[in-house]
C-alpha positions as CSV (number, residue, x, y, z in Angstrom):
1,M,71.6,-27.0,37.2
2,N,69.6,-26.9,34.1
3,R,68.1,-24.0,32.5
4,F,64.8,-25.0,33.8
5,D,66.1,-24.9,37.4
6,L,66.9,-21.2,36.7
7,D,63.7,-20.6,35.0
8,A,61.5,-21.9,37.9
9,L,61.5,-18.8,39.9
10,T,59.9,-16.5,37.2
11,W,58.0,-19.3,35.1
12,D,54.6,-18.4,36.0
13,D,55.2,-14.6,35.4
14,L,54.9,-14.8,31.6
15,P,51.3,-14.2,30.5
16,R,51.9,-16.3,27.3
17,R,52.8,-19.5,29.5
18,V,49.7,-19.0,31.7
19,N,47.4,-18.6,28.7
20,L,48.8,-21.6,27.2
21,A,48.1,-23.6,30.4
22,K,44.6,-22.2,30.6
23,A,43.8,-23.4,27.1
24,V,45.4,-26.9,27.8
25,V,43.2,-27.3,30.8
26,K,40.1,-26.1,29.4
27,N,40.3,-28.7,26.6
28,I,41.3,-31.6,29.1
29,L,38.5,-30.9,31.8
30,P,35.5,-32.1,29.7
31,H,37.2,-35.5,29.4
32,L,37.7,-36.2,33.2
33,K,35.2,-38.1,35.5
34,G,36.6,-37.0,38.7
35,D,38.0,-40.2,40.2
36,E,41.2,-40.4,38.2
37,R,44.8,-40.6,39.4
38,V,46.9,-38.5,37.0
39,L,50.4,-38.4,36.1
40,E,51.8,-35.2,34.6
41,F,55.2,-35.5,33.1
42,G,57.3,-32.3,32.4
43,C,54.7,-30.8,35.2
44,G,56.9,-27.6,35.7
45,T,55.6,-25.5,38.3
46,G,52.1,-26.9,38.0
47,L,50.3,-24.5,35.8
48,I,48.4,-27.5,34.4
49,G,48.5,-30.3,36.9
50,L,47.6,-27.9,39.9
51,N,44.6,-26.7,37.9
52,I,43.4,-30.0,37.1
53,A,43.9,-31.3,40.8
54,P,40.6,-30.0,42.0
55,F,38.8,-32.2,39.5
56,V,40.4,-35.5,40.1
57,K,41.4,-37.8,42.8
58,E,45.0,-37.2,42.7
59,V,47.8,-35.5,40.6
60,I,51.4,-36.8,40.5
61,G,53.8,-34.4,38.8
62,I,57.2,-35.4,37.5
63,D,59.9,-33.2,35.9
64,I,63.9,-33.5,35.6
65,S,64.2,-29.9,37.0
66,E,64.3,-30.0,40.9
67,K,63.4,-26.3,41.1
68,M,60.3,-26.7,39.0
69,V,59.3,-29.7,41.3
70,E,60.0,-27.5,44.4
71,K,57.7,-24.8,42.9
72,F,55.0,-27.3,42.1
73,N,55.0,-28.5,45.7
74,E,55.0,-25.2,47.4
75,K,51.8,-24.4,45.3
76,A,50.1,-27.6,45.9
77,K,50.6,-27.3,49.6
78,R,49.6,-23.4,49.7
79,F,46.3,-24.2,47.9
80,H,45.6,-27.6,49.7
81,L,45.6,-29.7,46.5
82,N,45.9,-33.5,46.5
83,A,49.0,-33.2,44.2
84,K,52.7,-33.9,44.7
85,A,55.7,-33.8,42.3
86,Y,59.0,-35.5,42.1
87,K,62.2,-35.2,40.3
88,K,62.0,-38.2,38.0
89,D,62.0,-38.8,34.1
90,I,59.0,-40.4,32.3
91,F,61.0,-43.4,31.6
92,E,61.6,-44.1,35.3
93,I,57.9,-44.5,35.9
94,D,56.7,-48.1,36.5
95,E,53.2,-47.5,38.3
96,K,49.7,-47.4,36.4
97,F,47.9,-44.2,36.2
98,D,44.4,-43.5,34.8
99,I,45.5,-40.7,32.8
100,V,48.8,-39.1,31.6
101,I,49.1,-35.5,30.7
102,S,51.9,-33.3,29.5
103,S,52.3,-29.9,27.9
104,M,55.2,-28.5,26.0
105,T,57.4,-31.2,27.0
106,I,57.7,-33.9,24.1
107,H,59.7,-31.7,21.8
108,H,62.6,-32.1,24.4
109,I,62.3,-35.8,24.1
110,K,64.5,-37.5,21.6
111,N,62.8,-40.9,21.1
112,I,59.2,-40.4,20.8
113,K,58.5,-44.1,19.8
114,A,60.1,-45.2,23.0
115,L,57.8,-42.6,24.8
116,S,54.8,-44.0,23.2
117,K,55.8,-47.5,24.3
118,K,56.4,-46.3,27.9
119,L,53.0,-44.6,27.9
120,K,51.3,-47.8,26.9
121,E,52.9,-49.5,29.8
122,I,51.5,-47.1,32.4
123,T,48.1,-45.9,31.1
124,N,45.4,-46.2,28.4
125,K,44.6,-42.5,28.2
126,V,47.1,-39.6,27.2
127,F,46.6,-35.9,26.7
128,I,49.6,-34.2,25.1
129,A,50.0,-30.7,24.1
130,D,53.0,-29.3,22.2
131,L,54.1,-27.2,19.1
132,D,52.8,-27.8,15.8
133,K,55.6,-28.1,13.1
134,E,57.7,-24.9,13.2
135,D,61.0,-23.6,11.8
136,G,63.1,-23.8,14.9
137,S,62.8,-20.2,15.9
138,F,60.3,-20.7,18.7
139,H,63.0,-21.1,21.4
140,T,64.6,-17.6,21.1
141,R,67.4,-18.6,23.7
142,G,68.5,-21.2,21.6
143,N,67.6,-24.9,20.7
144,D,70.6,-26.8,23.0
145,D,67.8,-28.9,24.7
146,V,65.2,-29.1,21.8
147,C,65.1,-32.4,20.0
148,H,62.1,-31.6,17.6
149,F,60.9,-28.4,16.2
150,G,57.3,-29.2,16.8
151,F,55.3,-32.0,15.2
152,S,53.1,-32.3,12.1
153,K,49.8,-34.2,12.5
154,E,51.3,-36.9,10.2
155,E,54.6,-37.2,12.3
156,L,52.4,-37.8,15.5
157,K,50.1,-40.5,13.9
158,E,53.4,-42.4,12.9
159,Y,55.2,-42.0,16.4
160,F,51.8,-42.9,18.0
161,D,50.6,-45.5,15.4
162,D,49.3,-48.0,18.1
163,W,47.1,-45.6,19.9
164,K,43.7,-44.2,18.7
165,M,44.5,-40.4,18.3
166,E,42.3,-37.3,18.3
167,Y,44.1,-34.2,17.0
168,K,43.2,-30.4,17.2
169,I,45.0,-27.1,17.3
170,I,43.9,-25.5,20.7
171,H,46.0,-22.4,21.0
172,K,48.5,-19.9,19.2
173,V,51.5,-18.7,21.3
174,K,52.2,-15.2,20.3
175,K,55.8,-14.4,20.0
176,H,57.8,-12.9,17.2
177,K,55.1,-14.9,15.1
178,D,52.3,-17.0,15.8
179,F,52.9,-20.7,16.8
180,D,50.2,-23.3,16.8
181,V,49.9,-25.6,19.8
182,F,47.9,-28.9,19.2
183,L,46.3,-31.3,21.7
184,I,46.4,-35.0,21.0
185,I,44.3,-37.3,23.0
186,L,45.6,-40.7,22.7
187,T,43.5,-44.0,23.9
188,N,44.3,-47.5,24.1
189,N,42.0,-50.2,24.2
190,P,43.7,-53.0,26.4
191,A,41.5,-55.6,25.0
192,T,43.0,-55.1,21.5
């Protein structure tokens, strides 16, 4: 059992997590047409995917935490949403999606270049929200499962250099200090 399995029961109870999810959803919704199949990796309890589900054809969530997946599915069923989550890693996905989204997940992924390549295989449009570069103090419980202390805009451009990238700061997480959260929109023109 990983720490996210333990956190799943109370994940939605923290207002700062809910507020961050609201900011991410608010910034993604204007880009949706309504007929998309969406994959959310690192879906957690569905704070983002389940709030996007009413505006798209279908949301598939994946997470490495079995308990997070259970919470996502309980909520999707309770609210009659066209959304389903599975215990999987992004690198296990082979099917194609119209859009891939993720929030506060990529700082836990060691090889971002490999992630970029995997995303290119499964979609042409990606929305990723995560921490701007930080000093390592964001995770007050420790950094055991943290691979990156956020990302600068320059690092993101380097990691996702074969994508067209839009970048903006969309939220501040207020803890012992403020931490900026960015949203990048990656688009791939398959004809190029």
